[in-house]
C-alpha positions in Angstrom: 86.9 119.9 112.4 88.0 122.0 115.4 91.1 121.3 117.6 92.8 118.1 117.3 90.4 115.3 116.3 91.3 111.7 117.0 91.0 108.8 114.7 91.4 105.0 115.1 92.7 103.3 112.0 92.0 99.4 112.1 94.3 97.7 109.6 95.6 94.2 109.3 99.0 95.2 108.1 101.2 98.1 109.1 105.1 98.5 109.0 107.3 96.6 109.6 104.9 94.3 107.9 106.2 94.5 104.2 103.5 94.9 101.7 102.0 97.5 99.5 99.1 98.0 101.9 101.4 98.4 104.9 103.3 101.1 102.9 100.1 102.7 101.9 98.7 102.9 105.3 101.8 104.1 106.7 101.9 107.1 104.4 98.4 107.8 104.9 98.5 108.0 108.6 101.7 110.1 108.6 100.1 112.5 106.2 96.9 112.6 108.3 99.0 113.8 111.3 100.1 116.6 109.1 96.5 117.7 108.6 96.2 117.9 112.4 94.7 114.4 113.3 96.0 112.4 116.4 96.1 109.0 114.7 96.1 105.6 116.6 96.7 102.7 114.4 95.3 99.3 115.6 97.1 96.2 113.9 98.2 92.8 115.0 101.9 92.0 115.7 103.9 92.2 112.4 103.3 89.0 110.4 103.7 89.5 106.8 105.2 88.1 104.7 104.2 84.9 106.8 107.2 83.1 108.0 109.4 86.2 108.2 108.7 87.3 111.8 108.9 85.4 115.0 105.6 85.0 117.0 104.8 87.5 119.8 102.7 86.8 122.8 102.2 90.4 124.3 98.6 91.3 124.9 99.2 95.0 123.6 102.2 96.8 122.5 102.5 100.6 121.9 104.9 102.5 119.6 104.9 106.0 118.5 106.8 106.8 115.2 106.6 109.8 112.9 103.6 111.3 115.2 101.5 108.0 114.7 100.6 105.9 117.7 100.7 102.2 116.5 98.9 100.0 119.1 99.7 96.3 118.3 96.9 94.0 119.5 97.7 90.3 120.1 96.4 88.0 117.3 97.3 84.7 116.0 100.3 84.9 113.7 101.1 82.3 111.0 104.7 81.3 110.9 104.5 79.3 107.7 105.3 80.9 104.4 102.1 79.5 102.9 99.8 79.1 105.9 96.6 76.8 105.7 93.1 78.2 105.7 92.5 77.7 109.3 95.8 79.5 110.3 94.7 82.4 108.0 91.3 82.5 109.4 92.8 82.7 112.9 95.0 85.5 112.0 92.2 87.5 110.6 89.4 86.7 113.3 91.6 86.9 116.4 92.7 90.4 115.5 89.3 91.7 114.2 87.8 90.3 117.8 90.6 92.0 119.8 90.2 95.3 118.0 86.4 95.3 118.5 86.9 94.5 122.2 89.6 97.6 122.3 87.1 99.8 120.7 84.1 98.8 122.8 85.8 99.9 126.1 87.6 102.9 124.6 85.1 104.5 122.1 85.3 107.8 123.9 88.9 108.2 122.9 88.1 108.8 119.3 86.2 111.2 117.0 86.1 108.7 114.0 87.1 105.3 113.1 88.5 103.9 109.9 88.7 100.2 108.9 90.5 98.9 105.9 89.8 96.0 103.9 91.0 93.2 102.9 90.6 91.3 105.0 86.9 91.9 105.4 86.9 90.9 109.0 88.2 94.3 110.1 84.6 95.3 109.7 83.8 93.5 113.0 85.6 96.4 114.6 83.7 98.9 112.6 80.3 97.7 114.1 81.4 98.9 117.4 81.6 102.4 115.8 78.1 102.2 114.4 76.6 101.3 117.8 78.4 104.3 119.5 77.4 106.8 116.8 81.1 107.6 115.8 81.7 108.2 112.1 83.0 105.0 110.4 84.9 105.0 107.2 85.5 101.6 105.3 88.6 101.7 103.1 88.0 99.2 100.4 91.3 98.2 98.3 90.1 95.2 96.4 87.2 92.7 95.8 88.7 90.1 98.3 85.8 87.7 98.0 85.7 87.7 94.2 89.5 87.2 94.0 89.4 84.5 96.6 86.9 82.7 94.6 88.6 83.2 91.2 91.7 82.0 92.6 90.2 78.9 94.1 90.6 79.7 97.8 86.8 79.9 98.4 84.4 77.6 96.7 81.9 79.5 94.5 78.4 79.4 95.9 79.7 77.7 99.0 78.9 78.4 102.7 81.9 80.7 103.2 81.3 82.8 100.0 77.7 83.4 101.0 78.5 84.2 104.5 81.3 86.5 103.5 79.1 88.4 101.1 76.3 88.9 103.7 78.9 90.3 106.1 80.5 92.6 103.5 76.9 93.9 102.5 76.3 94.6 106.2 79.6 96.4 106.6 79.1 98.6 103.4 75.5 99.4 104.2 76.1 100.3 107.9 79.5 102.5 107.3 78.9 106.3 106.9 81.5 106.6 103.9 83.3 104.0 101.8 86.9 104.9 100.3 87.8 103.1 97.1 91.2 102.9 95.2 89.7 103.0 91.8 86.3 104.0 90.1 85.9 100.5 88.7 86.1 99.1 92.2 83.4 101.5 93.2 81.2 100.5 90.4 81.7 96.8 91.2 80.6 97.4 94.8 77.5 99.2 93.8 76.6 96.4 91.3 77.1 93.7 93.9 76.0 95.3 97.2 73.5 98.0 96.2 73.3 100.9 93.9 72.5 103.2 97.0 76.2 103.0 98.1 77.1 105.4 95.3 76.2 108.2 97.7 78.7 107.0 100.2 81.7 106.1 97.9 84.5 108.5 97.3 87.8 108.0 95.5 91.2 107.7 97.5 93.6 106.0 95.1 96.9 104.5 95.8 99.9 106.6 95.3 103.5 107.5 96.2 105.6 109.8 98.2 107.1 111.2 94.9 109.8 113.3 96.7 111.0 110.4 98.5 111.5 108.1 95.5 112.8 110.8 93.2 115.3 112.0 95.6 117.0 108.7 95.9 118.8 109.6 92.6 121.3 107.4 91.1 123.5 104.8 93.0 127.2 104.5 93.0 128.5 102.4 90.1 129.8 99.7 92.5 126.2 99.0 93.6 124.8 98.5 90.0 124.1 95.1 88.7 126.5 94.0 86.0 123.6 93.0 83.8 120.5 95.2 83.1 118.3 94.9 86.2 114.5 94.0 86.1 112.8 94.4 89.6 109.6 93.2 91.1 108.9 94.7 94.6 105.8 93.4 96.5 103.8 90.4 97.5 104.8 87.2 95.6 101.2 85.7 95.7 98.7 83.9 93.5 97.5 87.2 91.8 100.9 88.0 90.3 101.8 86.5 86.9 105.5 86.2 87.9 105.8 82.6 86.6 105.4 83.7 83.1 107.9 86.5 83.7 110.4 84.0 84.8 110.0 81.8 81.8 110.4 84.9 79.7 113.9 85.2 81.0 114.7 82.2 78.9 113.7 84.0 75.8 115.7 87.0 76.3 118.3 88.3 73.6 120.8 89.5 76.3 121.9 88.6 79.8 119.3 90.2 82.1 118.8 89.8 86.0 115.2 89.6 87.3 115.3 90.3 90.9 112.2 89.5 93.0 112.1 91.5 96.3 109.5 90.4 98.8 107.9 87.1 100.1 104.6 85.3 99.8 102.8 82.1 99.2 104.1 81.2 95.8 107.9 81.6 96.5 108.4 77.7 96.7 106.6 77.2 93.4 108.4 80.0 91.6 111.8 78.5 92.8 110.6 75.2 91.1 109.8 77.1 87.9 113.3 78.7 87.9 115.0 75.3 88.2 112.7 73.7 85.5 113.3 76.5 83.2 116.9 76.7 83.6 117.1 80.4 84.3 118.8 80.3 87.9 121.6 82.4 86.7 119.1 85.1 85.6 116.5 85.2 88.5 117.3 86.2 92.0 115.0 85.8 95.1 116.2 88.6 97.4 113.5 88.3 100.0 111.6 91.1 101.7 113.5 94.6 102.2 112.6 97.3 104.5 110.5 99.9 102.8 112.8 102.7 103.3 115.4 100.8 101.2 113.1 100.5 98.2 113.8 104.1 96.6 117.6 103.3 96.4 116.9 99.8 94.9 114.6 101.2 92.1 117.4 103.9 91.4 119.6 101.2 90.4 117.2 99.3 88.1 116.4 99.5 84.5 112.8 98.2 84.5 110.1 97.8 87.1 107.4 95.0 86.6 103.8 94.7 87.9 102.4 91.5 86.2 98.8 90.7 87.2 97.2 87.4 86.0 94.9 87.9 83.3 91.5 87.5 85.1 88.4 89.7 84.8 87.9 89.5 88.6 91.2 91.5 89.0 90.3 94.2 86.3 89.7 96.8 89.2 93.2 96.4 90.6 95.9 99.0 90.5 99.1 97.9 92.3 100.8 100.2 94.6 104.1 99.2 92.9 103.4 100.8 89.7 103.1 104.2 91.5 106.3 103.5 93.2 108.2 102.5 90.1 107.0 105.7 88.2 107.8 107.8 91.3 111.4 106.6 91.0 111.4 107.3 87.1 111.5 103.6 86.0 109.6 102.5 83.0 107.0 99.8 83.9 106.0 96.6 82.1 102.5 95.3 83.3 100.2 92.6 82.5 96.5 92.0 83.2 93.4 93.9 82.2 91.3 96.8 83.2 92.6 99.7 85.5 96.4 98.8 85.1 96.1 98.7 81.2 94.5 102.1 81.2 96.8 103.6 83.7 99.8 102.6 81.5 98.1 104.2 78.5 97.2 107.4 80.3 100.7 107.8 81.9 102.7 106.9 78.9 105.0 105.4 81.7 105.7 101.9 80.3 104.4 99.0 78.2 101.4 96.8 78.8 102.1 93.3 77.5 100.1 90.3 76.9 100.2 87.7 79.6 102.5 85.2 77.6 106.1 84.6 77.6 106.8 85.9 74.3 105.1 89.2 74.7 106.7 89.9 78.1 110.2 89.0 76.7 109.6 91.3 73.7 108.6 94.1 76.1 111.8 93.7 78.0 114.0 93.4 75.0 112.4 96.5 73.5 113.0 98.7 76.6 116.5 97.3 77.2 117.6 97.9 73.5 116.8 101.7 73.7 118.1 103.8 76.6 116.5 107.0 75.4 113.1 105.3 75.1 113.4 103.9 78.8 114.4 107.5 79.9 111.4 109.0 78.1 108.9 106.6 79.4 110.4 107.0 83.0 110.1 110.8 82.8 106.6 110.7 81.7 105.4 108.3 84.3 107.3 110.4 87.0 105.5 113.5 85.8 102.1 111.7 85.7 102.1 110.4 89.2 103.5 113.5 90.6 100.6 115.6 89.3 97.8 113.2 90.2 99.0 110.7 92.7 101.3 112.1 95.2 100.0 110.7 98.7 100.1 113.9 100.6 97.5 115.3 98.1 95.5 112.0 98.1 95.0 112.2 101.8 93.5 115.6 101.5 90.5 114.0 100.0 90.1 111.6 103.1 90.8 114.4 105.6 88.0 116.5 104.1 85.5 113.7 104.0 86.1 112.9 107.7 85.8 116.5 108.8 82.4 116.6 107.0 81.3 113.5 109.0 82.6 114.8 112.2 81.2 118.3 111.7 77.8 117.5 110.4 77.2 114.0 111.4 76.0 112.9 108.0 77.4 111.5 104.8 78.3 113.8 101.9 77.4 113.0 98.3 79.8 110.6 96.8 82.3 111.9 94.3 83.2 108.6 92.5 80.5 106.2 90.3 112.7 108.3 114.4 113.3 106.9 117.0 110.2 104.9 118.6 109.0 105.1 122.1 107.8 101.7 123.1 105.7 100.2 125.9 104.1 96.9 126.8 101.0 95.8 128.7 
């Protein structure tokens, strides 16, 4: 790589969208500018969590923040908290088509393109790259199709599943390189879409800006909750085992507050669970929060939770929130299986509980009963993510792979199995 190379990053979510993916792409793109890249993000108007934003109608809108140019391309924007299938598809497809059109007429602006999935529809824009001959990296963060089938959103064996898998196979086979967040995810992709993909796959895990979370420090006593505080930060959706955590609050041995930070499809259902369980005094729905305020929130908490549903289709998943909890020095309670369970064991940064009410309640009580134990786990987790999962270091891997693709025009062997300036058009 010589001079300043230019990259287009196509992503369905980017701040002020409030999600782990938006946060991740924000940190990745900022860190890429530190490596000398001129980064232009292509994203739809802010829309997540759905129902939290007003609908915008501009064709394009450009902002520049922290050295990253963010180009908002019009797409359909669901305004319901739990949009229907047609509204979701319109959100994904209209953005993918707009991004593909944008790249078609402006290909010469860029030296490489990165598309990130889910949703898989961002791959439409990537095919423009393949035609033009630009290096194309696909960033795969989860098995979106498998999860959709497992959670009942897509009929197994139906037309939508078959079509989606054919499209995903074409994307992965066409791309020059494939970034994955966990080794298990890379293995699954090879099993489903071809063993030859192993030569393209490289590991770019989720992570955390440890300095920012660690520097939040402690908060003033007046900001502390009267009761011990357990926090969940992130998307409140179908893959999270939050209903069981809510019911566990009724089994606690002490008064505790469970605060849910974020929005998502299952908020109405979980509110009903709170009322039915009789724990309305213990559970707070705080809504989405700007990501820059999250470190201070975590500094005031006692436990962070990352409860995945116990589903083999999610065994590859490693939630971004776990890194952030540990970056802030919080002990973590998780549920689920696979990567998240192994991560807790390796980091010694928390407790992995079975996905039932009694096990989760016992994990909470055990941590809250022993201040020294919580502190040791918090320190261990923080040291672990600092040494292995700081986002500035993780981005180095992506930088090196992109440089190789640009300089040599071939795929390297795989190594895994503020003020803003605005303008409208």
